[in-house]
RODO-2510 file (C-alpha; in nm, 4 decimals, decimal comma):
residues 458
     n   res          X          Y          Z
     1     m     0,7318     0,9773     2,9505
     2     a     0,4163     1,1239     3,0813
     3     k     0,1004     1,0744     2,8446
     4     r    -0,1317     1,3973     2,8077
     5     i    -0,4172     1,4314     2,5165
     6     l    -0,5066     1,8113     2,4316
     7     n    -0,6989     1,8142     2,1335
     8     d    -0,6525     1,5010     2,0004
     9     l    -0,2321     1,5773     2,0557
    10     m    -0,0473     1,2679     2,2474
    11     i     0,2553     1,3102     2,4005
    12     s     0,3748     0,9537     2,5883
    13     i     0,6651     0,7001     2,5721
    14     s     0,5540     0,6248     2,2169
    15     g     0,6500     0,9977     2,1197
    16     v     0,4060     1,2445     1,9829
    17     r     0,0926     1,2081     1,8237
    18     g    -0,1989     1,4254     1,6837
    19     i    -0,4147     1,4935     1,4115
    20     v    -0,2548     1,6884     1,0893
    21     g    -0,4097     2,0472     1,0397
    22     k    -0,5858     1,9867     1,3976
    23     s    -0,3362     1,9448     1,7044
    24     l    -0,0174     1,8183     1,4817
    25     t     0,0745     2,1868     1,3131
    26     p     0,4039     2,2976     1,1512
    27     e     0,4621     2,5527     1,4630
    28     l     0,4323     2,2810     1,6924
    29     l     0,6077     2,0283     1,5233
    30     s     0,9107     2,3045     1,4789
    31     r     0,9630     2,3390     1,8411
    32     l     0,9844     1,9947     1,8908
    33     g     1,2398     1,9598     1,6641
    34     q     1,3929     2,2226     1,8404
    35     a     1,3665     2,0566     2,1637
    36     f     1,4964     1,7320     2,0245
    37     g     1,7971     1,8814     1,8628
    38     t     1,8986     2,0799     2,1806
    39     y     1,8462     1,7497     2,3561
    40     m     2,0592     1,5876     2,1312
    41     e     2,3252     1,8631     2,2116
    42     s     2,3378     1,9730     1,8506
    43     g     2,4565     1,6021     1,7130
    44     r     2,4065     1,3803     1,4245
    45     v     2,0092     1,2850     1,3883
    46     v     1,8815     1,0333     1,1830
    47     v     1,5393     1,1220     1,0350
    48     g     1,3165     0,8808     0,8334
    49     r     0,9296     0,8807     0,7526
    50     d     0,6725     0,6624     0,6333
    51     t     0,4202     0,7000     0,3549
    52     r     0,1718     0,9402     0,4828
    53     v     0,0750     1,1976     0,2731
    54     s     0,1298     1,4495     0,5433
    55     g     0,4917     1,3025     0,5792
    56     e     0,6469     1,5869     0,3740
    57     m     0,4695     1,8987     0,5869
    58     v     0,5776     1,7498     0,9005
    59     k     0,9469     1,6609     0,7916
    60     h     1,0284     1,9603     0,6760
    61     s     0,8750     2,1349     0,9890
    62     v     1,1107     1,9114     1,1960
    63     f     1,3882     1,9652     0,9591
    64     g     1,3569     2,3467     1,0658
    65     g     1,3531     2,2787     1,4577
    66     l     1,6744     2,0430     1,4109
    67     l     1,8790     2,2613     1,1896
    68     s     1,8526     2,5661     1,3907
    69     t     1,9895     2,4040     1,6970
    70     g     2,2975     2,3172     1,4739
    71     c     2,2128     1,9434     1,4071
    72     t     2,3524     1,7444     1,1365
    73     i     2,0488     1,5772     0,9550
    74     l     2,1138     1,2333     0,7774
    75     d     1,7432     1,2125     0,5968
    76     i     1,7141     0,8353     0,4853
    77     g     1,3605     0,9161     0,3416
    78     v     1,0974     0,7085     0,3153
    79     v     1,1695     0,3874     0,5038
    80     s     1,0377     0,1553     0,7688
    81     t     1,0634     0,2370     1,1430
    82     p     1,3004    -0,0781     1,2307
    83     t     1,4639     0,0341     0,9030
    84     a     1,5580     0,3770     1,0647
    85     t     1,6412     0,2233     1,3397
    86     l     1,9613     0,0208     1,2346
    87     m     2,0490     0,3089     1,0292
    88     i     2,0745     0,4863     1,3644
    89     e     2,3558     0,2364     1,4858
    90     e     2,4867     0,1855     1,1685
    91     l     2,5411     0,5453     1,0871
    92     k     2,7004     0,6124     1,4438
    93     a     2,4145     0,9111     1,4883
    94     d     2,3529     1,0269     1,8196
    95     g     1,9645     1,0004     1,7563
    96     g     1,6802     0,9669     1,5213
    97     i     1,3403     1,0914     1,4707
    98     v     1,0925     0,8596     1,2983
    99     i     0,7725     1,0697     1,1216
   100     s     0,5090     0,7826     1,1304
   101     a     0,1720     0,7116     1,3588
   102     s     0,2038     0,3425     1,2800
   103     h    -0,1345     0,2007     1,2987
   104     n    -0,3360     0,4914     1,3695
   105     p    -0,5589     0,6466     1,0644
   106     v    -0,4192     0,8084     0,7781
   107     e    -0,5253     1,1998     0,9347
   108     w    -0,2589     1,1336     1,1965
   109     n     0,0839     1,1732     1,2150
   110     a     0,3744     1,1666     1,5095
   111     l     0,7080     1,1997     1,6111
   112     k     0,8888     0,8918     1,7438
   113     f     1,2077     0,9751     1,9151
   114     f     1,5272     0,7573     1,9502
   115     r     1,8693     0,7228     2,1646
   116     a     2,1992     0,6282     2,0108
   117     d     2,1543     0,2955     2,0037
   118     g     1,8536     0,2822     1,8036
   119     v     1,6032     0,2279     2,0796
   120     y     1,2977     0,4546     2,2232
   121     l     1,3973     0,6929     2,4634
   122     n     1,2863     0,5503     2,8019
   123     a     1,0536     0,7151     3,0427
   124     a     1,3287     0,9000     3,2483
   125     e     1,4951     1,0632     2,8965
   126     g     1,1412     1,1215     2,7585
   127     r     1,1047     1,3284     3,0849
   128     d     1,4262     1,5372     3,0051
   129     l     1,2870     1,5990     2,6460
   130     l     0,9869     1,6959     2,7819
   131     n     1,1100     1,9289     3,0344
   132     i     1,3199     2,1191     2,7216
   133     y     1,0285     2,1275     2,5012
   134     y     0,8140     2,2419     2,7971
   135     g     1,0323     2,5036     2,9029
   136     g     1,1432     2,6542     2,5609
   137     d     1,4978     2,7034     2,6789
   138     f     1,6311     2,5920     2,3032
   139     t     1,9738     2,6067     2,1611
   140     k     1,9714     2,8340     1,8912
   141     k     2,3084     2,8681     1,6305
   142     p     2,3990     3,1040     1,4359
   143     w     2,4020     3,1317     1,0339
   144     d     2,7766     3,0006     1,0114
   145     e     2,7249     2,7069     1,2792
   146     l     2,4030     2,5652     1,1042
   147     r     2,4685     2,2143     0,9129
   148     p     2,3579     2,1029     0,5836
   149     v     2,1045     1,8303     0,5595
   150     e     2,2604     1,4802     0,3946
   151     c     2,0882     1,2733     0,2085
   152     v     2,1454     0,8649     0,2913
   153     s     2,0243     0,6089     0,0333
   154     d     1,9584     0,2766     0,0207
   155     a     1,8998     0,2369     0,3867
   156     e     1,6980    -0,0836     0,3234
   157     t     2,0096    -0,2568     0,1697
   158     h     2,1398    -0,2951     0,5105
   159     h     1,8441    -0,3817     0,6889
   160     v     1,7506    -0,6625     0,4579
   161     e     2,1174    -0,8026     0,4715
   162     k     2,1239    -0,7850     0,8424
   163     v     1,7928    -1,0079     0,8615
   164     l     1,9433    -1,2292     0,5672
   165     s     2,2518    -1,2684     0,8388
   166     i     2,0457    -1,4354     1,1250
   167     l     1,8473    -1,7353     0,8815
   168     d     1,8741    -2,0399     0,6767
   169     v     1,8332    -1,8883     0,3316
   170     d     1,9264    -2,1845     0,1736
   171     a     1,6703    -2,4056     0,3404
   172     i     1,4413    -2,1084     0,3009
   173     k     1,5089    -2,1135    -0,0991
   174     k     1,4631    -2,4771    -0,1058
   175     r     1,0871    -2,4557    -0,0238
   176     k     1,0255    -2,1874    -0,2973
   177     f     0,7374    -2,0324    -0,0602
   178     r     0,4583    -1,8489    -0,2540
   179     v     0,3781    -1,5855    -0,0257
   180     a     0,0817    -1,2915    -0,0044
   181     l     0,1709    -0,9618     0,1402
   182     d    -0,0349    -0,6482     0,2248
   183     c     0,2059    -0,4018     0,3679
   184     c    -0,1045    -0,1730     0,3710
   185     n     0,0529     0,0868     0,1364
   186     g     0,2986     0,1765     0,3843
   187     a     0,6657     0,2101     0,4428
   188     g     0,7265    -0,1583     0,4146
   189     v     0,6560    -0,2185     0,0914
   190     g     1,0266    -0,1869    -0,0520
   191     v     1,1608    -0,3671     0,2298
   192     s     0,9594    -0,6544     0,2497
   193     l     0,9852    -0,7413    -0,1164
   194     r     1,3292    -0,7094    -0,1283
   195     l     1,3718    -0,9711     0,1619
   196     l     1,1375    -1,2291     0,0223
   197     q     1,2593    -1,1840    -0,2871
   198     e     1,6298    -1,2880    -0,1645
   199     l     1,4840    -1,5863    -0,0001
   200     g     1,3685    -1,7344    -0,2933
   201     c     0,9953    -1,6483    -0,2430
   202     t     0,7085    -1,5998    -0,5205
   203     v     0,5496    -1,2578    -0,4012
   204     e     0,1813    -1,2015    -0,4814
   205     p     0,1404    -0,8158    -0,3306
   206     i    -0,1965    -0,6892    -0,2454
   207     h    -0,2116    -0,2934    -0,0929
   208     c     0,1774    -0,2714    -0,1971
   209     t     0,1213     0,0696    -0,3769
   210     p     0,3793     0,2446    -0,1249
   211     d     0,1330     0,6123    -0,1495
   212     g     0,0301     0,6701     0,2024
   213     l    -0,3253     0,6029     0,0718
   214     f    -0,4448     0,3357     0,3460
   215     p    -0,6796     0,0828     0,1756
   216     h    -0,8213    -0,0370     0,5187
   217     t    -0,7987     0,0940     0,8698
   218     p    -0,3905     0,0343     0,9443
   219     e    -0,4038    -0,1712     1,2607
   220     p    -0,3409    -0,5133     1,1289
   221     n    -0,6115    -0,7058     1,3060
   222     f    -0,8627    -0,9446     1,2220
   223     d    -1,1407    -0,7106     1,0931
   224     n    -0,8867    -0,5238     0,9074
   225     l    -0,7419    -0,7902     0,7557
   226     q    -1,0317    -0,9914     0,5236
   227     d    -0,9058    -0,8912     0,2359
   228     l    -0,5464    -1,0545     0,3156
   229     c    -0,7642    -1,3693     0,3893
   230     r    -0,9546    -1,3816     0,1058
   231     f    -0,6599    -1,2965    -0,1271
   232     t    -0,4375    -1,5709     0,0471
   233     r    -0,7241    -1,8486    -0,0125
   234     e    -0,7844    -1,7509    -0,3716
   235     r    -0,4118    -1,7226    -0,4760
   236     k    -0,3131    -2,0796    -0,3159
   237     v    -0,0151    -1,9608    -0,1493
   238     d     0,1993    -2,0861     0,1530
   239     v     0,1022    -1,7585     0,3879
   240     g     0,0194    -1,4428     0,4077
   241     f     0,1998    -1,1374     0,5705
   242     a     0,0593    -0,8240     0,6698
   243     t     0,2417    -0,4797     0,8273
   244     d     0,1391    -0,1678     0,9541
   245     p     0,2359     0,1379     0,7705
   246     d     0,5645     0,1644     0,9532
   247     a     0,6214    -0,2406     0,9340
   248     d     0,7308    -0,2682     1,3122
   249     r     0,4242    -0,5037     1,3420
   250     i     0,3503    -0,7870     1,1785
   251     a     0,0152    -1,0554     1,1320
   252     v     0,0327    -1,3991     0,9838
   253     v    -0,2639    -1,5688     0,7838
   254     s    -0,2381    -1,9072     0,7182
   255     e    -0,2571    -2,1363     0,3794
   256     k    -0,6108    -2,1745     0,4200
   257     g    -0,6995    -1,8026     0,4981
   258     d    -0,7613    -1,8353     0,8271
   259     f    -0,6234    -1,5168     1,0553
   260     l    -0,3712    -1,6439     1,2735
   261     g    -0,2915    -1,2784     1,4005
   262     e    -0,0748    -1,0523     1,5669
   263     e    -0,0122    -1,2650     1,8907
   264     l     0,1109    -1,5966     1,7073
   265     s     0,3426    -1,4249     1,5264
   266     l     0,5695    -1,3564     1,7924
   267     a     0,5142    -1,7038     1,9098
   268     l     0,5566    -1,8749     1,6379
   269     a     0,8790    -1,6998     1,5827
   270     a     0,9751    -1,7457     1,9257
   271     q     0,9048    -2,0940     1,9163
   272     h     1,1705    -2,1267     1,6140
   273     v     1,4069    -1,9246     1,7802
   274     l     1,3943    -2,1145     2,0900
   275     a     1,4293    -2,4466     1,9823
   276     k     1,7921    -2,3897     1,8069
   277     a     1,9375    -2,1182     2,0343
   278     s     2,2391    -2,1517     2,1679
   279     k     2,3500    -2,2329     2,5580
   280     e     2,5310    -1,9148     2,5300
   281     n     2,1878    -1,7111     2,5146
   282     g     2,0092    -1,6366     2,8221
   283     r     1,7557    -1,8691     2,9053
   284     v     1,4879    -1,5761     2,8963
   285     v     1,1724    -1,4711     2,6994
   286     v     1,0969    -1,0885     2,7537
   287     i     0,7438    -0,9832     2,6699
   288     n     0,4688    -0,7076     2,8104
   289     m     0,1627    -0,7632     2,9878
   290     s    -0,0536    -0,7485     2,7419
   291     t     0,0921    -1,0410     2,5500
   292     s    -0,0820    -1,3690     2,5081
   293     s    -0,0045    -1,6552     2,7141
   294     v     0,0366    -1,8905     2,4192
   295     t     0,4162    -1,7246     2,3605
   296     e     0,4437    -1,7514     2,7984
   297     d     0,3742    -2,1604     2,7056
   298     v     0,6146    -2,1971     2,4349
   299     a     0,8945    -2,0544     2,6057
   300     r     0,8327    -2,2549     2,9084
   301     a     0,8331    -2,5929     2,7218
   302     a     1,1385    -2,4854     2,5342
   303     g     1,3314    -2,4765     2,8695
   304     f     1,3308    -2,0302     2,9257
   305     a     1,2200    -1,8385     3,2139
   306     v     0,9422    -1,5618     3,0929
   307     v     0,9657    -1,1821     3,2117
   308     r     0,7152    -0,9596     3,1487
   309     t     0,7450    -0,5526     3,1422
   310     p     0,4822    -0,2787     3,1132
   311     v     0,3609    -0,2419     2,7731
   312     g     0,6026    -0,0139     2,5203
   313     e     0,8656    -0,1443     2,3089
   314     v     1,1268     0,0344     2,5151
   315     n     1,0220    -0,1260     2,8214
   316     v     1,0752    -0,4753     2,6782
   317     a     1,4138    -0,3641     2,4855
   318     e     1,5617    -0,2586     2,7763
   319     r     1,4832    -0,5680     2,9696
   320     m     1,5861    -0,7843     2,6847
   321     e     1,9208    -0,6236     2,6658
   322     d     1,9600    -0,6550     3,0918
   323     l     1,8714    -1,0077     3,0724
   324     k     2,0734    -1,0842     2,7554
   325     a     1,7267    -1,2363     2,6068
   326     a     1,6882    -1,4675     2,3288
   327     i     1,4103    -1,3140     2,1736
   328     g     1,0787    -1,1051     2,2801
   329     g     0,8307    -0,8627     2,1862
   330     e     0,4690    -0,7435     2,2291
   331     g     0,1984    -0,9343     2,1000
   332     n     0,0563    -0,6694     1,8982
   333     g     0,3135    -0,8538     1,6590
   334     g     0,6407    -0,6929     1,7473
   335     v     0,8874    -0,9204     1,7204
   336     i     1,2337    -0,8509     1,8457
   337     d     1,5079    -1,0478     1,7761
   338     p     1,8463    -0,9364     1,9107
   339     r     2,0800    -1,0403     1,6799
   340     v     1,9374    -0,8254     1,4467
   341     h     1,8363    -0,5575     1,6842
   342     y     1,6826    -0,4087     2,0099
   343     g     1,3296    -0,2998     1,8359
   344     r     1,0032    -0,4395     1,6894
   345     d     1,0515    -0,5562     1,3246
   346     a     0,8049    -0,7097     1,0843
   347     i     1,0671    -0,8343     0,8552
   348     v     1,2604    -0,9988     1,0943
   349     g     0,9056    -1,1517     1,1968
   350     m     0,8615    -1,2709     0,8361
   351     g     1,2189    -1,4415     0,8142
   352     l     1,1850    -1,6232     1,1459
   353     v     0,8150    -1,7421     1,0095
   354     l     0,9428    -1,8483     0,6863
   355     e     1,2500    -2,0334     0,8324
   356     h     1,0191    -2,1717     1,0938
   357     l     0,8165    -2,3419     0,7980
   358     a     1,1227    -2,4482     0,6063
   359     c     1,2748    -2,6390     0,9337
   360     t     0,9435    -2,8173     0,9935
   361     d     0,8090    -2,8681     0,6459
   362     k     0,4752    -2,8509     0,7411
   363     p     0,1591    -2,5829     0,6178
   364     l     0,1614    -2,2865     0,8317
   365     s    -0,2291    -2,4115     0,9478
   366     a    -0,0469    -2,7468     1,1011
   367     v     0,2418    -2,5613     1,2645
   368     a     0,0191    -2,2917     1,4331
   369     g    -0,2795    -2,5831     1,5360
   370     a    -0,0273    -2,7395     1,7066
   371     l     0,0560    -2,4282     1,9452
   372     p    -0,0997    -2,4321     2,3019
   373     h    -0,4644    -2,3085     2,2654
   374     w    -0,5948    -2,0010     2,4685
   375     h    -0,8747    -1,7412     2,3682
   376     m    -0,7877    -1,3716     2,3634
   377     i    -1,0351    -1,1011     2,2979
   378     k    -0,9348    -0,7431     2,2641
   379     t    -1,1734    -0,4303     2,3095
   380     k    -1,1188    -0,0714     2,4152
   381     i    -1,3646     0,2107     2,5289
   382     e    -1,2626     0,5760     2,4984
   383     v    -1,1691     0,7552     2,8139
   384     p    -1,0053     1,0837     2,8665
   385     t    -0,6586     1,0186     3,0542
   386     a    -0,7091     1,1772     3,3849
   387     r    -1,0292     0,9421     3,4381
   388     a    -0,8794     0,6495     3,2917
   389     r    -0,6181     0,6277     3,5988
   390     e    -0,9509     0,7200     3,8342
   391     v    -1,1238     0,4063     3,7167
   392     l    -0,8568     0,1758     3,7025
   393     r    -0,7775     0,2763     4,1121
   394     r    -1,1400     0,2066     4,1664
   395     l    -1,1429    -0,1057     3,9798
   396     q    -0,8058    -0,2164     4,1598
   397     r    -0,9648    -0,1334     4,5365
   398     e    -1,3094    -0,3735     4,4229
   399     a    -1,0613    -0,6719     4,2568
   400     k    -1,0586    -1,0317     4,3556
   401     a    -0,7894    -1,2585     4,1701
   402     e    -0,5216    -1,4701     4,2522
   403     r    -0,2539    -1,2199     4,1443
   404     i    -0,3097    -0,8450     4,1161
   405     s    -0,0335    -0,6045     3,9213
   406     t    -0,0771    -0,2430     3,8889
   407     e     0,2874    -0,1995     3,7105
   408     d     0,1006    -0,1145     3,4175
   409     g    -0,2598     0,0195     3,4716
   410     l    -0,4557    -0,3113     3,6181
   411     r    -0,3686    -0,7137     3,5437
   412     l    -0,6038    -0,9818     3,7349
   413     d    -0,4398    -1,3289     3,7094
   414     w    -0,6082    -1,6823     3,7859
   415     p    -0,4878    -2,0212     3,6719
   416     d    -0,6366    -2,0102     3,3430
   417     r    -0,7269    -1,6610     3,2699
   418     w    -0,6621    -1,3244     3,2997
   419     v    -0,7907    -0,9401     3,2332
   420     h    -0,5460    -0,6445     3,1713
   421     l    -0,7052    -0,2977     3,1450
   422     r    -0,4567     0,0381     3,0751
   423     a    -0,4563     0,3452     2,9251
   424     s    -0,3416     0,3482     2,5660
   425     n     0,0154     0,5168     2,4869
   426     t    -0,1048     0,5803     2,1243
   427     e    -0,4971     0,6778     2,1398
   428     p    -0,6893     0,8553     2,3896
   429     v    -0,8459     0,5044     2,5022
   430     m    -0,8133     0,2290     2,7547
   431     r    -0,7854    -0,0925     2,6249
   432     i    -0,9346    -0,4178     2,7823
   433     i    -0,7728    -0,7317     2,6851
   434     a    -0,8222    -1,0992     2,8347
   435     e    -0,7561    -1,4170     2,7753
   436     a    -0,8594    -1,7529     2,8793
   437     r    -0,8159    -2,1457     2,8088
   438     k    -1,2101    -2,1220     2,7344
   439     e    -1,3465    -1,8491     2,4911
   440     t    -1,6693    -1,8185     2,6958
   441     d    -1,4131    -1,7068     3,0043
   442     a    -1,2501    -1,4902     2,7958
   443     q    -1,5748    -1,3312     2,6672
   444     g    -1,6980    -1,3187     3,0148
   445     l    -1,3926    -1,1181     3,1516
   446     i    -1,4799    -0,8386     2,8802
   447     e    -1,8155    -0,8208     2,9067
   448     t    -1,7300    -0,7771     3,3221
   449     y    -1,4680    -0,5614     3,3015
   450     t    -1,5980    -0,3141     3,0254
   451     r    -1,9392    -0,3002     3,2149
   452     l    -1,7245    -0,2102     3,6042
   453     a    -1,5311     0,0720     3,3245
   454     t    -1,8032     0,2195     3,1676
   455     e    -2,0012     0,2249     3,5293
   456     a    -1,6751     0,3575     3,7312
   457     l    -1,6964     0,6476     3,4210
   458     a    -2,0429     0,7542     3,5018
***
């Protein structure tokens, strides 16, 4: 799907995002509903939303567009994104829309579009949807072919049961874990609490009032989770978990209050899954091009090949399905376990980390400390989309590295370090991510390529 930015409106492979009352208007949302309803051929569409204050306005605007095309709406209410995607499959719907701007600030909201298997539309499918949207030739049903909205309750029960089915529940219960939980007052509150309670955990909640009033910037990174780090240390719990507002990403904090982060969430989950993966699974792990080499090292140590894809959940999910991968995901905390669903799921991540701790009988700090050691630094600079492509082309012409990839922006690799520059799908920025065995090398790459990109913009 192409990516366009106009007055803070972003249309990309990750859906349509905008600022409420500015670029994201009821008229736009209704038109997007019409486009998706037409694309769905007036089928059955699951709709869920996160806790953002703007969610009700967005939902009803989208409902008008969908209903006008003759769609049957299956309204599952306020749920996490992975809960919604599972329900698309469970209800045998033709597709779904999740209303959530994920990690974006509270003034943003968004529509995420999914197909019948509960996976995001891929680039080709997204282009088809956009062609309908821009063409404006929408299906319009007469009054006697309009369908009622069907409300579906208790979607979270299905999600929790599916996650429990892949875990050694008894082993986890025996450890009687104490868990700190920060859901940023988002849609992951209910499903996270239910899973942890089913696993016999004592939960110490922080920022778990699902009112959509975010207590900190929603992205689950080091800067935004200092409250959780202090809380985890003060409450003397075994682990701290944080989700973004729609709970498809997870970050982890050790019992010492140390931020282990989003990247190690995936590495820890992968290490555990691969240690007990059956021979029937494909001996491969799929991650995106911005994911830490820690996960790659963990996979290869377990005898698994590693395949990297462009950033974007659908890119990872489709390659995982093609290769029958044992596990995969994105280094932003997006753990994908195909035994549950081909989609990022913070709830799955929580379960796998707890099972890992139960099986090793060691504190989280020791388990994480034994992982291969890399230093990753992330930054971003504001860049209009059209200029981003120009900047990347210029940097590519001047690049010198052992491996150069332009499959997704520009990635440069050396034996002990790498840097990846790409235009974001979710913000009007260019992301620059560097990783190296030595922290000074990672910092050097960040400084060099931030300077080069800034100079190219001048």
